[in-house]
C-alpha positions in Angstrom: -55.4 -44.1 -26.5 -57.5 -47.1 -27.5 -54.3 -49.3 -27.5 -53.4 -48.0 -24.0 -57.0 -48.9 -22.8 -56.6 -52.4 -24.2 -53.3 -52.9 -22.3 -54.9 -51.7 -19.1 -57.8 -54.1 -19.4 -55.3 -56.9 -20.2 -53.2 -56.2 -17.2 -56.2 -56.0 -14.9 -57.4 -59.4 -16.2 -54.0 -60.9 -15.5 -54.0 -59.6 -11.9 -57.5 -61.0 -11.4 -56.4 -64.4 -12.6 -53.4 -64.3 -10.3 -55.6 -63.4 -7.3 -58.1 -66.2 -8.1 -55.3 -68.7 -8.4 -53.8 -67.8 -5.1 -57.1 -67.7 -3.1 -57.8 -71.5 -2.8 -54.2 -72.0 -1.7 -54.6 -69.6 1.2 -58.0 -71.1 2.2 -56.4 -74.6 2.0 -53.6 -73.5 4.3 -56.1 -72.2 6.8 -58.0 -75.5 6.7 -54.9 -77.4 7.4 -53.9 -75.2 10.3 -57.4 -75.5 11.9 -58.7 -79.1 11.5 -62.4 -79.8 12.2 -63.4 -80.6 15.8 -63.3 -84.2 16.7 -66.5 -85.8 17.9 -67.1 -85.5 21.7 -66.4 -88.8 23.4 -68.2 -89.5 26.7 -66.7 -93.0 27.3 -63.4 -91.9 28.7 -64.1 -88.3 29.9 -64.1 -89.1 33.6 -61.6 -91.9 33.5 -58.5 -91.1 35.5 -55.2 -91.1 33.6 -53.2 -92.7 36.4 -53.4 -94.6 39.7 -52.9 -91.4 41.7 -56.0 -89.9 40.2 -58.0 -93.0 40.9 -56.7 -93.1 44.5 -57.8 -89.5 45.0 -61.3 -90.3 43.9 -61.3 -93.3 46.3 -60.3 -91.0 49.2 -63.2 -88.6 48.3 -65.7 -91.5 48.2 -64.3 -92.8 51.6 -65.4 -96.4 51.0 -64.9 -99.1 53.5 -62.1 -101.6 52.6 -63.1 -104.4 50.4 -63.0 -107.9 51.9 -59.7 -109.7 51.1 -59.1 -113.4 50.4 -58.1 -115.5 53.4 -54.6 -116.8 52.6 -55.4 -120.0 54.5 -58.8 -120.4 52.8 -59.4 -122.9 50.1 -61.2 -122.0 46.8 -64.9 -122.8 46.7 -68.1 -121.5 45.3 -69.4 -120.2 42.0 -67.3 -117.0 42.1 -64.0 -118.7 42.9 -61.4 -117.8 40.3 -63.2 -114.6 39.3 -60.9 -111.7 39.6 -61.9 -108.1 40.3 -60.5 -104.9 41.8 -61.6 -102.9 44.8 -62.9 -99.6 43.6 -60.0 -97.2 43.7 -57.4 -99.9 43.1 -56.0 -101.8 40.1 -55.0 -104.8 42.2 -56.9 -107.9 41.1 -58.2 -110.3 43.7 -60.3 -113.5 43.7 -63.8 -112.3 44.7 -65.0 -115.8 45.5 -62.2 -116.3 48.1 -62.7 -112.8 49.4 -66.3 -113.4 50.2 -66.0 -116.9 51.5 -67.0 -117.8 55.0 -69.5 -115.0 55.7 -73.0 -114.5 54.3 -72.9 -111.5 51.9 -75.4 -109.5 49.9 -73.8 -108.5 46.7 -75.4 -105.9 44.5 -74.5 -105.5 40.8 -74.8 -101.9 39.7 -73.6 -99.2 37.3 -73.5 -95.4 37.6 -75.6 -94.9 34.5 -78.4 -97.2 35.9 -81.3 -95.1 37.2 -82.8 -97.9 39.4 -79.3 -98.5 40.8 -79.1 -94.9 41.9 -82.4 -95.3 43.8 -81.5 -98.6 45.4 -77.9 -97.9 46.5 -78.9 -95.5 49.4 -81.4 -98.1 50.6 -78.7 -100.8 50.7 -76.4 -98.3 52.5 -79.0 -97.6 55.2 -79.5 -101.4 55.7 -75.8 -102.0 55.8 -75.5 -99.6 58.8 -78.0 -101.5 60.9 -77.0 -103.7 63.8 -77.2 -107.3 62.7 -77.2 -106.6 59.0 -75.3 -109.1 56.8 -72.3 -107.8 54.9 -73.3 -105.7 51.9 -70.8 -105.4 49.0 -71.3 -103.6 45.7 -70.1 -105.0 42.4 -69.8 -102.3 39.8 -70.1 -103.6 36.2 -70.2 -102.1 32.6 -68.7 -98.9 34.0 -65.5 -96.9 34.7 -64.1 -96.8 38.2 -64.0 -93.0 38.1 -67.7 -92.8 37.3 -68.6 -95.3 40.0 -66.6 -93.6 42.7 -68.0 -90.2 41.7 -71.6 -91.5 42.2 -70.9 -93.2 45.5 -69.2 -90.0 46.8 -72.2 -87.9 45.6 -74.7 -90.3 47.3 -72.6 -90.5 50.5 -72.5 -94.3 50.4 -69.5 -96.0 52.0 -70.0 -99.8 52.0 -67.3 -101.6 50.0 -67.6 -102.0 46.3 -65.6 -103.9 43.7 -65.0 -102.6 40.2 -63.8 -103.9 36.8 -66.2 -106.7 37.6 -67.9 -107.6 34.4 -66.6 -111.2 34.9 -68.9 -111.5 37.9 -72.0 -110.6 35.8 -70.9 -113.2 33.2 -70.4 -115.9 35.8 -73.7 -115.5 37.5 -76.9 -116.9 35.9 -79.1 -113.8 35.5 -80.9 -111.7 32.9 -78.9 -108.9 31.3 -80.5 -106.2 33.5 -79.4 -104.0 36.4 -79.5 -103.8 39.3 -79.1 -107.4 40.4 -78.7 -108.7 44.0 -77.5 -112.0 45.2 -76.8 -113.8 48.5 -73.4 -115.4 48.7 -73.7 -118.1 51.3 -70.9 -119.2 53.7 -70.1 -122.1 51.5 -69.6 -119.8 48.5 -72.9 -120.8 46.7 -74.8 -117.9 45.2 -78.5 -117.4 45.0 -80.2 -114.5 43.2 -82.8 -112.3 45.0 -85.8 -112.0 42.8 -88.4 -110.8 45.3 -88.2 -107.8 45.0 -86.0 -107.2 41.9 -85.2 -103.7 43.2 -85.1 -102.8 46.9 -87.3 -99.8 47.8 -86.9 -99.9 51.6 -84.9 -101.6 54.3 -87.6 -104.0 55.3 -87.6 -105.6 51.9 -83.9 -106.3 52.4 -84.4 -107.7 55.9 -87.1 -110.0 54.6 -85.0 -111.3 51.7 -82.0 -111.9 54.0 -84.1 -113.7 56.6 -85.6 -115.9 53.9 -82.5 -116.8 52.1 -79.4 -116.8 54.3 -78.6 -120.2 55.7 
């Protein structure tokens, strides 16, 4: 009887060892089948995967067409040779040539910039006034999808260029946003420093009257 009991204990011990040996393998298989979650990335979440998606966002924003270079015009000015895309497009154009010949207020902005979000509707209201100089946005340090989504949300329709970090690098200015400049008829560029951020339309009128030649 005692011998039988010893064999029973021995068999149970062997079974326990086999179960213990098999358990990590099953757990490892489960880990392989279900890898840990990847970190959430916010950089490309709203970026469209193709030109069709980008075009759809542009339609929703309903922006006015961007100025195009005059084929007969000659390169001139500080921004000549700087290539950008109109928001909603991948086609690159020379922004210096596109803005040549007409005084233009350009505003550098980004969708993540809080003061930009406050200033853009003021610029839009000014741009709709009779006698206003041309207003053009220049989106920097941003994705086109995020930029278009913000403009659609704000109901702002004046033209805006994207993929335009080269503009910010070309212009002499501190690394802050927003930034506004007057591009003169001859292509020369002057920064608007008073005020640094527009709070009402009269501030824009005053700056334009003071600076446009």
